C-alpha positions, 0 to 999 in steps of 0.5 A, a space after each residue: 500500500 504505497 500511501 503507507 510508505 515511510 518515504 511519503 513523510 520525507 517527500 513532504 519536506 522536499 520542494 516540488 522540483 526536488 520530488 520531480 527530480 527524485 522520481 526521475 532518478 528513481 525511474 531512470 535507475 529502475 529502467 537501467 537496472 532492467 536493461 543493463 545486466 551489469 547493474 545487478 549481476 546476481 540472481 534476483 531475490 524474493 523474501 518469504 518471512 517467518 512467523 511474526 515476520 511481517 507487518 499486519 494492518 487492520 481496519 475496524 468496524 466492530 459491533 462491540 469492543 472488549 473495553 470502552 477505550 478500545 477503538 470500534 471503528 478505525 481506518 487502516 492502522 498498523 496492528 503488528 508490530 505496534 508497541 503501543 498496542 502491546 501495553 497493559 492498557 491496550 493489550 486486550 484491544 490488540 488480542 481481540 483484533 488479532 484473534 482468529 475464528 476457526 470454522 470446523 466445517 471449512 477448516 479455515 479461519 477468519 478475522 474476528 467480527 468487524 476486523 479486517 487484517 491485511 498485509 501491505 506492499 507485496 513485492 516490495 521489502 517495506 513490511 519485512 525490513 522493519 516490523 514497526 513502520 516507524 523503524 524502531 530498532 527493536 523491530 529490525 527484521 530483514 533490513 540488514 540483508 536488504 541493505 547488504 544486497 543494496 550495497 552490491 547493486 540490488 534494488 528494492 522492488 526490482 531485484 530484491 522483493 518481499 512476499 509478506 503473508 498473514 503469519 497467523 495462518 498455516 499454508 493450507 489457507 494460503 492458496 491466493 497468496 501462493 498464486 500471487 507468489 507465482 506471479 511475483 516470481 515470473 515478473 521478477 524473472 522477466 524484469 531482471 533479464 530472465 535471471 532465475 530467482 532465489 527464494 530466501 526464507 526465514 523460520 516458518 517462511 521455509 515451510 511455506 517455501 517448501 509447500 509452495 515448491 512441492 506444488 510447482 511442476 519441475 519444468 517450472 522450477 527448472 526455468 524460474 528457480 535458481 536456489 532455495 535458501 531457508 534460514 532458521 527453518 523449523 522443519 520438524 517444528 519447535 517445542 516453544 510452540 507447545 509452551 505458546 499454546 499451553 501458557 502463552 508468550 508475551 514476546 518479551 514484553 514483561 509488563 504483559 501477562 503471557 496468558 493474556 496474549 495467549 487468548 489470541 495466540 491459541 486461535 492462530 493455526 500457525 502455532 499448531 502447524 509448528 508443534 514438534 513432529 513425531 518424525 523428529 521427537 520420540 513418542 515416549 519423549 516427555 516434553 510437558 511434565 505436570 503433577 498429574 500427567 506427562 505429555 509427548 508428541 503422541 498426546 497432543 489431542 489429550 493435552 489440548 483437551 486438558 487445557 480446555 482448548 479442543 478446537 486446537 486439535 482440529 486446527 492441528 489436523 487441518 494444518 499438519 499434513 502440508 509438509 509433514 513428509 518433508 518432500 525434497 523441493 527439487 531445486 538447489 538448497 542452501 540451508 542456513 541456521 545458527 547453533 550453540 544457543 540454549 533452546 527450550 526443549 522440556 517444560 515442568 509445571 509444578 503444583 504451586 499454581 493451577 496448570 496451565 495458567 503460569 510460566 513453566 520451569 524450562 530445560 534447555 538444549 541445543 538449537 538457535 534459541 527458538 528452534 531445536 537442533 534436530 529440527 533445524 537439520 531436518 532438511 539434510 535428508 534431501 541430500 539422499 533424495 534429490 539430485 540437486 545439491 543440498 548444503 548446510 551453513 551453520 553460524 555458531 551463536 546465530 540466534 533465530 532472528 538476530 542471525 538475519 543481521 549477521 555479517 557472516 550470513 550476508 557474505 555467504 548469501 552474496 558470495 556463495 548463493 548469489 555468486 557475486 
């Protein structure tokens, strides 16, 4: 949505002559980039973000609100990430606006009544570089990678582009999105002198990317896809998602109760989609321990019943089969992930308070701080399942999100994957 771009604010401070000159220069640069193969020598890049990794915007025309101070009617505004929405006074308003409603007949979700949530700037990088449009530092996301690419000749919206999606949902609800991704890939290929595209993904975006590639004909992939570069992908899920479902996660906001945010998080199919797979966790391996009962990957239905959220099992069933078998994508794969970062793997709820409405004691293991190591390495099985090369690049200390700002990753992307 171009009217929301932060460049608009800067344009208002320029004279009309300066604006015309700037527009002329930008247009000239775009045309030159498309004509001259020496401007961007590498393959164009399309970014698929991860869970929580794109701006969400919303408009409101609600029949009622949870509090008198919550907005009932509102034109398009930034819902995620908006730090003002995550304060104790506003958090209940955010939760009600961000929650989804699951239809157990269609197996799809919809926004809560009177709420319309959307993504913006599809094809550009605006909404994936910073999660807060005001560009506060804590909302940095793909800006480091995009800046590194721009420094070597790439151009936003032309040779490096974003494909944001509603991360609350799982791939089974994203048919229209994937149709748009196909159009974006083919257009990007065309405007970059028929250069194949690199799909660069982060976290859950890697699963979206795999689902998408598995649905495409091999002939199409051979023509349009140069490589698939998933960063920090949770191939077999992550134990952290179980804690989010059970107790909630306040995303580091210490003034907000996790159980409050949980009211929205439990309604998001993507959380169930990311629960650990029985292909990576032994059915006898206890993940959640309580005074009355223990739970493994074989006990999800029972667990969700015991926390009084049985509809979560239906969402899990609707979403889990999308890439459950981890079928090889049929393109060159450059897997990137961190290691040597303590990562949640086991939860103990004691008898001091009623289960599950409090934070558990956490035992940590190997991973990138969010995704367990066994899951990060899950794609390596493709080395025996496809002719295209499948490589691994580990970055010690590369935390799940912070790795995107890592200079070592940037160098690897530019030199090894993009061949610059």
